[in-house]
Backbone atoms as SQL, in Angstrom:
CREATE TABLE atoms (id INTEGER PRIMARY KEY, chain TEXT, resi INTEGER, resn TEXT, atom TEXT, x REAL, y REAL, z REAL);
INSERT INTO atoms VALUES
  (1, 'A', 1, 'ASP', 'N', 105.912, 77.682, 146.610),
  (2, 'A', 1, 'ASP', 'CA', 104.774, 78.210, 146.375),
  (3, 'A', 1, 'ASP', 'C', 104.152, 78.377, 147.135),
  (4, 'A', 2, 'GLN', 'N', 103.555, 77.989, 147.865),
  (5, 'A', 2, 'GLN', 'CA', 102.812, 78.559, 148.772),
  (6, 'A', 2, 'GLN', 'C', 102.653, 79.281, 150.230),
  (7, 'A', 3, 'VAL', 'N', 104.060, 79.063, 150.397),
  (8, 'A', 3, 'VAL', 'CA', 104.557, 79.594, 151.195),
  (9, 'A', 3, 'VAL', 'C', 104.744, 81.356, 151.295),
  (10, 'A', 4, 'VAL', 'N', 105.357, 81.703, 150.036),
  (11, 'A', 4, 'VAL', 'CA', 105.268, 83.111, 148.727),
  (12, 'A', 4, 'VAL', 'C', 103.623, 82.947, 148.584),
  (13, 'A', 5, 'ARG', 'N', 103.093, 82.226, 148.394),
  (14, 'A', 5, 'ARG', 'CA', 101.563, 82.647, 147.738),
  (15, 'A', 5, 'ARG', 'C', 100.724, 83.584, 148.913),
  (16, 'A', 6, 'GLU', 'N', 101.368, 82.477, 150.454),
  (17, 'A', 6, 'GLU', 'CA', 101.049, 83.242, 151.507),
  (18, 'A', 6, 'GLU', 'C', 101.187, 84.410, 152.001),
  (19, 'A', 7, 'VAL', 'N', 102.780, 84.490, 152.318),
  (20, 'A', 7, 'VAL', 'CA', 103.144, 85.768, 152.581),
  (21, 'A', 7, 'VAL', 'C', 102.529, 86.853, 151.781),
  (22, 'A', 8, 'VAL', 'N', 102.695, 86.751, 151.013),
  (23, 'A', 8, 'VAL', 'CA', 102.180, 87.686, 149.650),
  (24, 'A', 8, 'VAL', 'C', 100.655, 88.677, 149.905),
  (25, 'A', 9, 'TYR', 'N', 99.558, 86.997, 150.318),
  (26, 'A', 9, 'TYR', 'CA', 98.316, 87.515, 151.186),
  (27, 'A', 9, 'TYR', 'C', 98.404, 87.749, 152.409),
  (28, 'A', 10, 'GLN', 'N', 99.051, 87.599, 153.451),
  (29, 'A', 10, 'GLN', 'CA', 99.191, 88.291, 154.576),
  (30, 'A', 10, 'GLN', 'C', 99.548, 89.507, 154.372),
  (31, 'A', 11, 'CYS', 'N', 100.598, 89.764, 154.343),
  (32, 'A', 11, 'CYS', 'CA', 101.224, 91.313, 153.586),
  (33, 'A', 11, 'CYS', 'C', 100.274, 92.081, 153.396),
  (34, 'A', 12, 'GLY', 'N', 99.637, 92.059, 152.364),
  (35, 'A', 12, 'GLY', 'CA', 98.233, 92.907, 152.148),
  (36, 'A', 12, 'GLY', 'C', 97.975, 93.237, 152.906),
  (37, 'A', 13, 'LYS', 'N', 96.672, 92.019, 153.570),
  (38, 'A', 13, 'LYS', 'CA', 96.107, 91.724, 154.538),
  (39, 'A', 13, 'LYS', 'C', 95.936, 92.914, 155.763),
  (40, 'A', 14, 'THR', 'N', 97.961, 92.329, 156.231),
  (41, 'A', 14, 'THR', 'CA', 98.341, 93.319, 156.726),
  (42, 'A', 14, 'THR', 'C', 98.358, 94.754, 156.930),
  (43, 'A', 15, 'LEU', 'N', 98.834, 94.833, 155.720),
  (44, 'A', 15, 'LEU', 'CA', 98.603, 96.379, 155.446),
  (45, 'A', 15, 'LEU', 'C', 97.045, 97.172, 154.848),
  (46, 'A', 16, 'ILE', 'N', 96.142, 96.528, 154.337),
  (47, 'A', 16, 'ILE', 'CA', 94.967, 97.470, 154.666),
  (48, 'A', 16, 'ILE', 'C', 94.498, 97.509, 156.315),
  (49, 'A', 17, 'ASN', 'N', 94.346, 96.304, 157.155),
  (50, 'A', 17, 'ASN', 'CA', 94.449, 96.757, 158.481),
  (51, 'A', 17, 'ASN', 'C', 94.568, 97.611, 158.954),
  (52, 'A', 18, 'LEU', 'N', 96.440, 97.823, 159.149),
  (53, 'A', 18, 'LEU', 'CA', 96.917, 99.065, 159.577),
  (54, 'A', 18, 'LEU', 'C', 97.047, 100.240, 159.275),
  (55, 'A', 19, 'SER', 'N', 95.903, 100.368, 158.071),
  (56, 'A', 19, 'SER', 'CA', 95.975, 102.026, 156.926),
  (57, 'A', 19, 'SER', 'C', 94.506, 102.140, 157.620),
  (58, 'A', 20, 'PRO', 'N', 95.148, 103.610, 157.699),
  (59, 'A', 20, 'PRO', 'CA', 93.701, 104.117, 157.704),
  (60, 'A', 20, 'PRO', 'C', 92.394, 104.683, 158.003),
  (61, 'A', 21, 'VAL', 'N', 91.490, 104.647, 157.732),
  (62, 'A', 21, 'VAL', 'CA', 90.143, 104.623, 157.028),
  (63, 'A', 21, 'VAL', 'C', 89.442, 105.886, 157.807),
  (64, 'A', 22, 'ASP', 'N', 89.352, 106.723, 157.356),
  (65, 'A', 22, 'ASP', 'CA', 87.865, 107.605, 157.501),
  (66, 'A', 22, 'ASP', 'C', 87.438, 107.709, 156.594),
  (67, 'A', 23, 'THR', 'N', 87.670, 109.674, 156.006),
  (68, 'A', 23, 'THR', 'CA', 87.004, 110.011, 155.092),
  (69, 'A', 23, 'THR', 'C', 87.203, 109.406, 153.438),
  (70, 'A', 24, 'SER', 'N', 88.468, 108.626, 153.407),
  (71, 'A', 24, 'SER', 'CA', 89.249, 108.722, 152.197),
  (72, 'A', 24, 'SER', 'C', 89.214, 106.926, 152.134),
  (73, 'A', 25, 'SER', 'N', 89.403, 106.615, 151.541),
  (74, 'A', 25, 'SER', 'CA', 89.758, 105.520, 150.385),
  (75, 'A', 25, 'SER', 'C', 90.576, 104.661, 150.189),
  (76, 'A', 26, 'PHE', 'N', 91.776, 105.401, 150.719),
  (77, 'A', 26, 'PHE', 'CA', 92.578, 104.379, 150.835),
  (78, 'A', 26, 'PHE', 'C', 93.401, 103.140, 151.291),
  (79, 'A', 27, 'ALA', 'N', 91.941, 102.746, 152.312),
  (80, 'A', 27, 'ALA', 'CA', 92.427, 101.167, 152.689),
  (81, 'A', 27, 'ALA', 'C', 91.461, 100.313, 151.734),
  (82, 'A', 28, 'SER', 'N', 90.672, 100.945, 150.584),
  (83, 'A', 28, 'SER', 'CA', 90.114, 99.481, 149.618),
  (84, 'A', 28, 'SER', 'C', 91.506, 99.986, 148.307),
  (85, 'A', 29, 'ASN', 'N', 92.424, 101.199, 148.095),
  (86, 'A', 29, 'ASN', 'CA', 93.004, 100.971, 146.866),
  (87, 'A', 29, 'ASN', 'C', 94.429, 100.645, 147.102),
  (88, 'A', 30, 'TRP', 'N', 94.379, 99.684, 147.892),
  (89, 'A', 30, 'TRP', 'CA', 95.657, 98.279, 148.089),
  (90, 'A', 30, 'TRP', 'C', 95.354, 97.590, 146.809),
  (91, 'A', 31, 'PHE', 'N', 96.727, 97.425, 145.651),
  (92, 'A', 31, 'PHE', 'CA', 96.136, 96.558, 144.811),
  (93, 'A', 31, 'PHE', 'C', 97.471, 94.993, 144.781),
  (94, 'A', 32, 'TYR', 'N', 97.525, 94.582, 143.984),
  (95, 'A', 32, 'TYR', 'CA', 98.499, 93.251, 143.708),
  (96, 'A', 32, 'TYR', 'C', 98.919, 92.505, 142.535),
  (97, 'A', 33, 'ALA', 'N', 100.026, 92.598, 142.292),
  (98, 'A', 33, 'ALA', 'CA', 100.082, 93.043, 140.666),
  (99, 'A', 33, 'ALA', 'C', 101.886, 91.265, 140.815),
  (100, 'A', 34, 'TRP', 'N', 102.097, 91.081, 140.192),
  (101, 'A', 34, 'TRP', 'CA', 103.273, 89.863, 139.686),
  (102, 'A', 34, 'TRP', 'C', 104.350, 90.910, 138.411),
  (103, 'A', 35, 'GLY', 'N', 104.859, 90.587, 138.455),
  (104, 'A', 35, 'GLY', 'CA', 106.075, 91.024, 137.507),
  (105, 'A', 35, 'GLY', 'C', 106.715, 93.021, 137.890),
  (106, 'A', 36, 'ALA', 'N', 105.153, 93.020, 137.576),
  (107, 'A', 36, 'ALA', 'CA', 105.512, 95.254, 137.260),
  (108, 'A', 36, 'ALA', 'C', 104.180, 95.375, 138.219),
  (109, 'A', 37, 'PRO', 'N', 104.302, 96.384, 139.083),
  (110, 'A', 37, 'PRO', 'CA', 102.299, 97.329, 138.920),
  (111, 'A', 37, 'PRO', 'C', 101.850, 97.694, 138.103),
  (112, 'A', 38, 'ASP', 'N', 100.620, 97.814, 138.033),
  (113, 'A', 38, 'ASP', 'CA', 99.836, 98.498, 137.912),
  (114, 'A', 38, 'ASP', 'C', 98.643, 99.072, 137.616),
  (115, 'A', 39, 'GLY', 'N', 97.588, 99.927, 137.288),
  (116, 'A', 39, 'GLY', 'CA', 96.607, 99.861, 137.808),
  (117, 'A', 39, 'GLY', 'C', 97.352, 101.994, 138.552),
  (118, 'A', 40, 'LEU', 'N', 95.700, 102.424, 138.381),
  (119, 'A', 40, 'LEU', 'CA', 95.933, 103.765, 138.583),
  (120, 'A', 40, 'LEU', 'C', 94.858, 104.259, 139.878),
  (121, 'A', 41, 'TYR', 'N', 94.728, 105.253, 140.882),
  (122, 'A', 41, 'TYR', 'CA', 94.461, 105.378, 141.745),
  (123, 'A', 41, 'TYR', 'C', 92.963, 105.716, 141.210),
  (124, 'A', 42, 'GLN', 'N', 92.282, 104.772, 142.255),
  (125, 'A', 42, 'GLN', 'CA', 90.780, 105.028, 142.408),
  (126, 'A', 42, 'GLN', 'C', 90.216, 105.498, 142.908),
  (127, 'A', 43, 'PRO', 'N', 89.730, 106.170, 143.851),
  (128, 'A', 43, 'PRO', 'CA', 88.836, 107.025, 144.578),
  (129, 'A', 43, 'PRO', 'C', 87.406, 106.150, 145.120),
  (130, 'A', 44, 'GLU', 'N', 86.687, 105.711, 144.007),
  (131, 'A', 44, 'GLU', 'CA', 85.779, 104.453, 144.544),
  (132, 'A', 44, 'GLU', 'C', 86.223, 103.043, 144.904),
  (133, 'A', 45, 'ALA', 'N', 87.276, 102.461, 144.083),
  (134, 'A', 45, 'ALA', 'CA', 87.663, 101.431, 145.212),
  (135, 'A', 45, 'ALA', 'C', 87.272, 100.565, 145.833),
  (136, 'A', 46, 'ARG', 'N', 87.077, 99.769, 146.117),
  (137, 'A', 46, 'ARG', 'CA', 86.996, 98.689, 147.278),
  (138, 'A', 46, 'ARG', 'C', 87.372, 97.474, 147.479),
  (139, 'A', 47, 'ASN', 'N', 88.132, 97.532, 148.327),
  (140, 'A', 47, 'ASN', 'CA', 88.900, 95.637, 149.183),
  (141, 'A', 47, 'ASN', 'C', 89.095, 95.334, 147.257),
  (142, 'A', 48, 'ARG', 'N', 89.903, 96.120, 146.780),
  (143, 'A', 48, 'ARG', 'CA', 90.464, 95.711, 145.245),
  (144, 'A', 48, 'ARG', 'C', 91.837, 94.539, 145.550),
  (145, 'A', 49, 'PHE', 'N', 92.758, 95.147, 146.386),
  (146, 'A', 49, 'PHE', 'CA', 93.916, 93.145, 146.783),
  (147, 'A', 49, 'PHE', 'C', 92.410, 92.278, 146.988),
  (148, 'A', 50, 'GLU', 'N', 91.540, 92.463, 148.327),
  (149, 'A', 50, 'GLU', 'CA', 91.181, 91.075, 147.722),
  (150, 'A', 50, 'GLU', 'C', 90.411, 90.255, 146.370),
  (151, 'A', 51, 'VAL', 'N', 89.711, 91.483, 145.698),
  (152, 'A', 51, 'VAL', 'CA', 88.761, 91.389, 144.739),
  (153, 'A', 51, 'VAL', 'C', 90.278, 90.589, 143.661),
  (154, 'A', 52, 'ASN', 'N', 91.252, 90.878, 143.300),
  (155, 'A', 52, 'ASN', 'CA', 92.416, 90.877, 142.465),
  (156, 'A', 52, 'ASN', 'C', 93.505, 89.478, 143.099),
  (157, 'A', 53, 'ARG', 'N', 92.919, 88.988, 144.417),
  (158, 'A', 53, 'ARG', 'CA', 94.121, 88.394, 145.360),
  (159, 'A', 53, 'ARG', 'C', 94.045, 86.885, 144.228),
  (160, 'A', 54, 'LEU', 'N', 93.071, 86.639, 144.730),
  (161, 'A', 54, 'LEU', 'CA', 93.453, 84.926, 144.307),
  (162, 'A', 54, 'LEU', 'C', 93.612, 84.609, 142.239),
  (163, 'A', 55, 'ASP', 'N', 93.158, 85.469, 141.487),
  (164, 'A', 55, 'ASP', 'CA', 92.713, 85.556, 140.109),
  (165, 'A', 55, 'ASP', 'C', 94.331, 85.943, 139.526),
  (166, 'A', 56, 'ARG', 'N', 94.562, 86.844, 140.456),
  (167, 'A', 56, 'ARG', 'CA', 95.829, 87.473, 139.798),
  (168, 'A', 56, 'ARG', 'C', 97.188, 86.991, 140.565),
  (169, 'A', 57, 'MET', 'N', 97.483, 85.829, 141.450),
  (170, 'A', 57, 'MET', 'CA', 98.741, 85.432, 141.683),
  (171, 'A', 57, 'MET', 'C', 98.859, 83.844, 141.207),
  (172, 'A', 58, 'PRO', 'N', 99.737, 83.857, 140.803),
  (173, 'A', 58, 'PRO', 'CA', 100.938, 82.803, 140.150),
  (174, 'A', 58, 'PRO', 'C', 100.413, 81.648, 140.915),
  (175, 'A', 59, 'LYS', 'N', 100.038, 80.501, 140.789),
  (176, 'A', 59, 'LYS', 'CA', 99.858, 79.364, 141.117),
  (177, 'A', 59, 'LYS', 'C', 100.899, 78.388, 140.747),
  (178, 'A', 60, 'LYS', 'N', 101.680, 78.125, 140.327),
  (179, 'A', 60, 'LYS', 'CA', 103.081, 77.945, 140.229),
  (180, 'A', 60, 'LYS', 'C', 104.008, 78.850, 139.911),
  (181, 'A', 61, 'SER', 'N', 105.306, 78.268, 140.666),
  (182, 'A', 61, 'SER', 'CA', 106.807, 79.606, 140.057),
  (183, 'A', 61, 'SER', 'C', 106.338, 80.849, 140.556),
  (184, 'A', 62, 'ALA', 'N', 105.194, 81.185, 141.752),
  (185, 'A', 62, 'ALA', 'CA', 105.155, 82.101, 142.876),
  (186, 'A', 62, 'ALA', 'C', 106.781, 82.491, 143.320),
  (187, 'A', 63, 'SER', 'N', 107.475, 81.635, 143.439),
  (188, 'A', 63, 'SER', 'CA', 108.774, 81.886, 144.469),
  (189, 'A', 63, 'SER', 'C', 110.199, 82.561, 143.622),
  (190, 'A', 64, 'ARG', 'N', 109.381, 82.212, 142.091),
  (191, 'A', 64, 'ARG', 'CA', 110.124, 83.292, 141.016),
  (192, 'A', 64, 'ARG', 'C', 110.101, 84.386, 139.667),
  (193, 'A', 65, 'VAL', 'N', 108.674, 85.108, 140.627),
  (194, 'A', 65, 'VAL', 'CA', 108.679, 86.071, 140.134),
  (195, 'A', 65, 'VAL', 'C', 108.766, 87.181, 141.284),
  (196, 'A', 66, 'VAL', 'N', 108.238, 88.875, 140.846),
  (197, 'A', 66, 'VAL', 'CA', 108.581, 89.664, 141.882),
  (198, 'A', 66, 'VAL', 'C', 107.062, 90.011, 142.640),
  (199, 'A', 67, 'HIS', 'N', 106.307, 90.304, 143.379),
  (200, 'A', 67, 'HIS', 'CA', 104.755, 90.440, 143.878),
  (201, 'A', 67, 'HIS', 'C', 105.043, 91.657, 144.268),
  (202, 'A', 68, 'PHE', 'N', 104.490, 92.656, 144.294),
  (203, 'A', 68, 'PHE', 'CA', 103.315, 93.761, 144.320),
  (204, 'A', 68, 'PHE', 'C', 102.773, 93.819, 145.182),
  (205, 'A', 69, 'VAL', 'N', 102.347, 94.417, 146.384),
  (206, 'A', 69, 'VAL', 'CA', 101.955, 95.444, 146.938),
  (207, 'A', 69, 'VAL', 'C', 101.611, 96.975, 147.331),
  (208, 'A', 70, 'TYR', 'N', 100.626, 97.512, 146.322),
  (209, 'A', 70, 'TYR', 'CA', 100.222, 98.120, 146.241),
  (210, 'A', 70, 'TYR', 'C', 99.326, 99.415, 146.045),
  (211, 'A', 71, 'ASN', 'N', 99.482, 100.537, 146.868),
  (212, 'A', 71, 'ASN', 'CA', 98.648, 101.395, 146.490),
  (213, 'A', 71, 'ASN', 'C', 99.288, 103.392, 145.727),
  (214, 'A', 72, 'ASN', 'N', 98.030, 103.469, 144.952),
  (215, 'A', 72, 'ASN', 'CA', 98.614, 104.297, 143.916),
  (216, 'A', 72, 'ASN', 'C', 98.022, 105.729, 144.687),
  (217, 'A', 73, 'ALA', 'N', 97.488, 105.553, 145.414),
  (218, 'A', 73, 'ALA', 'CA', 96.609, 107.268, 146.415),
  (219, 'A', 73, 'ALA', 'C', 97.572, 108.370, 146.128),
  (220, 'A', 74, 'PRO', 'N', 97.320, 109.253, 145.952),
  (221, 'A', 74, 'PRO', 'CA', 98.652, 110.429, 145.950),
  (222, 'A', 74, 'PRO', 'C', 98.941, 110.818, 147.650),
  (223, 'A', 75, 'TYR', 'N', 98.559, 110.548, 148.711),
  (224, 'A', 75, 'TYR', 'CA', 98.274, 111.343, 149.981),
  (225, 'A', 75, 'TYR', 'C', 99.436, 109.874, 150.644),
  (226, 'A', 76, 'GLY', 'N', 99.315, 108.650, 149.867),
  (227, 'A', 76, 'GLY', 'CA', 99.965, 107.435, 150.803),
  (228, 'A', 76, 'GLY', 'C', 100.880, 107.484, 151.260),
  (229, 'A', 77, 'PRO', 'N', 102.007, 108.649, 150.792),
  (230, 'A', 77, 'PRO', 'CA', 103.670, 108.832, 151.548),
  (231, 'A', 77, 'PRO', 'C', 102.808, 109.222, 152.998),
  (232, 'A', 78, 'ALA', 'N', 102.562, 110.813, 152.671),
  (233, 'A', 78, 'ALA', 'CA', 102.260, 111.593, 153.924),
  (234, 'A', 78, 'ALA', 'C', 100.879, 110.735, 154.823),
  (235, 'A', 79, 'LEU', 'N', 100.789, 109.595, 154.815),
  (236, 'A', 79, 'LEU', 'CA', 100.168, 108.659, 155.851),
  (237, 'A', 79, 'LEU', 'C', 100.908, 108.263, 155.838),
  (238, 'A', 80, 'GLU', 'N', 101.956, 107.644, 155.300),
  (239, 'A', 80, 'GLU', 'CA', 102.647, 106.699, 155.892),
  (240, 'A', 80, 'GLU', 'C', 103.400, 107.365, 157.007),
  (241, 'A', 81, 'ARG', 'N', 103.986, 108.678, 156.940),
  (242, 'A', 81, 'ARG', 'CA', 104.543, 109.784, 157.592),
  (243, 'A', 81, 'ARG', 'C', 104.402, 109.833, 158.861),
  (244, 'A', 82, 'GLY', 'N', 102.641, 109.677, 158.931),
  (245, 'A', 82, 'GLY', 'CA', 102.055, 109.913, 160.476),
  (246, 'A', 82, 'GLY', 'C', 101.253, 110.888, 160.557),
  (247, 'A', 83, 'HIS', 'N', 100.577, 111.156, 159.311),
  (248, 'A', 83, 'HIS', 'CA', 99.895, 112.465, 158.780),
  (249, 'A', 83, 'HIS', 'C', 98.688, 112.383, 159.401),
  (250, 'A', 84, 'SER', 'N', 98.232, 111.297, 159.573),
  (251, 'A', 84, 'SER', 'CA', 96.808, 110.864, 160.264),
  (252, 'A', 84, 'SER', 'C', 96.830, 109.554, 161.640),
  (253, 'A', 85, 'LYS', 'N', 95.503, 110.623, 162.527),
  (254, 'A', 85, 'LYS', 'CA', 95.861, 109.926, 163.773),
  (255, 'A', 85, 'LYS', 'C', 95.725, 108.547, 164.644),
  (256, 'A', 86, 'GLN', 'N', 95.142, 107.581, 162.724),
  (257, 'A', 86, 'GLN', 'CA', 94.804, 106.711, 163.262),
  (258, 'A', 86, 'GLN', 'C', 96.036, 105.823, 162.695),
  (259, 'A', 87, 'ALA', 'N', 96.861, 106.125, 162.210),
  (260, 'A', 87, 'ALA', 'CA', 98.023, 105.386, 161.607),
  (261, 'A', 87, 'ALA', 'C', 99.713, 106.386, 162.020),
  (262, 'A', 88, 'PRO', 'N', 99.565, 107.137, 163.155),
  (263, 'A', 88, 'PRO', 'CA', 100.556, 107.386, 163.519),
  (264, 'A', 88, 'PRO', 'C', 102.132, 106.759, 163.527),
  (265, 'A', 89, 'GLN', 'N', 102.557, 105.495, 163.164),
  (266, 'A', 89, 'GLN', 'CA', 103.647, 104.792, 163.284),
  (267, 'A', 89, 'GLN', 'C', 103.698, 104.095, 161.189),
  (268, 'A', 90, 'GLY', 'N', 103.003, 105.019, 161.311),
  (269, 'A', 90, 'GLY', 'CA', 103.019, 104.200, 159.342),
  (270, 'A', 90, 'GLY', 'C', 102.840, 103.658, 159.441),
  (271, 'A', 91, 'PHE', 'N', 101.795, 102.519, 158.272),
  (272, 'A', 91, 'PHE', 'CA', 101.712, 100.675, 158.301),
  (273, 'A', 91, 'PHE', 'C', 103.301, 99.958, 157.363),
  (274, 'A', 92, 'VAL', 'N', 103.280, 100.375, 156.262),
  (275, 'A', 92, 'VAL', 'CA', 104.048, 99.990, 155.844),
  (276, 'A', 92, 'VAL', 'C', 105.898, 99.650, 156.941),
  (277, 'A', 93, 'VAL', 'N', 106.156, 100.523, 157.036),
  (278, 'A', 93, 'VAL', 'CA', 106.520, 99.760, 158.231),
  (279, 'A', 93, 'VAL', 'C', 106.160, 99.123, 159.616),
  (280, 'A', 94, 'LEU', 'N', 105.792, 99.286, 159.443),
  (281, 'A', 94, 'LEU', 'CA', 105.040, 98.601, 160.709),
  (282, 'A', 94, 'LEU', 'C', 104.820, 96.623, 160.139),
  (283, 'A', 95, 'THR', 'N', 104.185, 96.901, 158.482),
  (284, 'A', 95, 'THR', 'CA', 103.826, 95.781, 158.205),
  (285, 'A', 95, 'THR', 'C', 106.043, 95.030, 157.956),
  (286, 'A', 96, 'THR', 'N', 106.674, 95.609, 157.828),
  (287, 'A', 96, 'THR', 'CA', 107.910, 95.830, 157.497),
  (288, 'A', 96, 'THR', 'C', 108.545, 94.899, 158.652),
  (289, 'A', 97, 'LEU', 'N', 107.996, 95.317, 159.737),
  (290, 'A', 97, 'LEU', 'CA', 108.727, 94.915, 160.979),
  (291, 'A', 97, 'LEU', 'C', 107.827, 93.342, 161.790),
  (292, 'A', 98, 'ALA', 'N', 106.697, 92.839, 160.936),
  (293, 'A', 98, 'ALA', 'CA', 106.123, 92.651, 160.927),
  (294, 'A', 98, 'ALA', 'C', 106.301, 91.107, 159.856),
  (295, 'A', 99, 'PHE', 'N', 107.087, 91.477, 159.016),
  (296, 'A', 99, 'PHE', 'CA', 107.300, 90.302, 157.918),
  (297, 'A', 99, 'PHE', 'C', 108.242, 89.191, 158.641),
  (298, 'A', 100, 'PRO', 'N', 109.044, 89.017, 159.738),
  (299, 'A', 100, 'PRO', 'CA', 109.422, 87.919, 160.052),
  (300, 'A', 100, 'PRO', 'C', 108.041, 87.004, 160.354),
  (301, 'A', 101, 'ASN', 'N', 107.899, 87.629, 161.078),
  (302, 'A', 101, 'ASN', 'CA', 106.201, 86.497, 161.762),
  (303, 'A', 101, 'ASN', 'C', 105.934, 85.670, 160.478),
  (304, 'A', 102, 'ILE', 'N', 105.220, 86.857, 159.655),
  (305, 'A', 102, 'ILE', 'CA', 104.912, 86.647, 158.431),
  (306, 'A', 102, 'ILE', 'C', 105.073, 85.249, 157.805),
  (307, 'A', 103, 'VAL', 'N', 106.573, 85.534, 158.022),
  (308, 'A', 103, 'VAL', 'CA', 106.836, 84.713, 156.643),
  (309, 'A', 103, 'VAL', 'C', 107.017, 82.934, 157.406),
  (310, 'A', 104, 'ALA', 'N', 107.406, 83.231, 159.463),
  (311, 'A', 104, 'ALA', 'CA', 107.804, 82.283, 160.359),
  (312, 'A', 104, 'ALA', 'C', 106.059, 81.230, 160.039),
  (313, 'A', 105, 'ASN', 'N', 104.585, 82.263, 160.099),
  (314, 'A', 105, 'ASN', 'CA', 103.824, 81.652, 160.061),
  (315, 'A', 105, 'ASN', 'C', 103.099, 81.314, 159.131),
  (316, 'A', 106, 'ALA', 'N', 103.309, 82.023, 158.104),
  (317, 'A', 106, 'ALA', 'CA', 103.109, 80.502, 156.614),
  (318, 'A', 106, 'ALA', 'C', 104.261, 79.267, 155.903),
  (319, 'A', 107, 'ALA', 'N', 105.104, 79.392, 156.558),
  (320, 'A', 107, 'ALA', 'CA', 105.413, 78.144, 156.982),
  (321, 'A', 107, 'ALA', 'C', 105.868, 77.524, 157.531),
  (322, 'A', 108, 'ALA', 'N', 105.058, 77.739, 158.504),
  (323, 'A', 108, 'ALA', 'CA', 103.837, 76.697, 159.743),
  (324, 'A', 108, 'ALA', 'C', 103.141, 76.614, 159.016),
  (325, 'A', 109, 'LYS', 'N', 102.406, 76.698, 158.634),
  (326, 'A', 109, 'LYS', 'CA', 100.830, 76.960, 157.622),
  (327, 'A', 109, 'LYS', 'C', 100.996, 75.252, 156.697),
  (328, 'A', 110, 'ALA', 'N', 102.051, 75.992, 156.139),
  (329, 'A', 110, 'ALA', 'CA', 101.983, 74.934, 154.725),
  (330, 'A', 110, 'ALA', 'C', 102.955, 73.424, 155.048),
  (331, 'A', 111, 'ARG', 'N', 103.750, 73.717, 156.249),
  (332, 'A', 111, 'ARG', 'CA', 104.162, 72.692, 156.784),
  (333, 'A', 111, 'ARG', 'C', 102.959, 71.512, 157.187),
  (334, 'A', 112, 'ALA', 'N', 101.902, 72.379, 157.846),
  (335, 'A', 112, 'ALA', 'CA', 100.957, 71.822, 158.593),
  (336, 'A', 112, 'ALA', 'C', 99.443, 71.039, 156.989),
  (337, 'A', 113, 'GLY', 'N', 100.202, 71.662, 156.047),
  (338, 'A', 113, 'GLY', 'CA', 99.311, 71.355, 155.347),
  (339, 'A', 113, 'GLY', 'C', 98.026, 72.605, 154.675),
  (340, 'A', 114, 'GLY', 'N', 97.663, 73.428, 154.963),
  (341, 'A', 114, 'GLY', 'CA', 97.143, 74.764, 154.849),
  (342, 'A', 114, 'GLY', 'C', 97.099, 75.345, 153.560),
  (343, 'A', 115, 'ALA', 'N', 96.413, 75.864, 152.918),
  (344, 'A', 115, 'ALA', 'CA', 96.641, 76.811, 151.596),
  (345, 'A', 115, 'ALA', 'C', 96.777, 77.956, 151.669),
  (346, 'A', 116, 'ALA', 'N', 96.520, 78.815, 150.834),
  (347, 'A', 116, 'ALA', 'CA', 97.079, 80.091, 150.673),
  (348, 'A', 116, 'ALA', 'C', 95.793, 80.410, 150.413),
  (349, 'A', 117, 'GLU', 'N', 94.941, 81.323, 151.194),
  (350, 'A', 117, 'GLU', 'CA', 93.495, 81.480, 151.492),
  (351, 'A', 117, 'GLU', 'C', 92.767, 82.015, 150.260);
């Protein structure tokens, strides 16, 4: 459960860090949910993933549910396809490529006794 929680958290942080930041609110509209995604696009949202992570992520049985880190901005797919000079290679694909390292780091952190942030 600790490893799963850490992996979900690090994937969310990676998505936020790789998201283009200009005059849009895209990077601030990453959400977290388990079981099913919820929420609507909120142009005024700020760091929703960070705000909701701890209180919404299951503490037990985290490995038995489906976790969603998602962004409802209607222009997200265009940004992922390279319509931003700040993220020409996308951000989801780069997070996907980083996933094996994220899992390895989360497992190492759990073995060392560290908890999800």
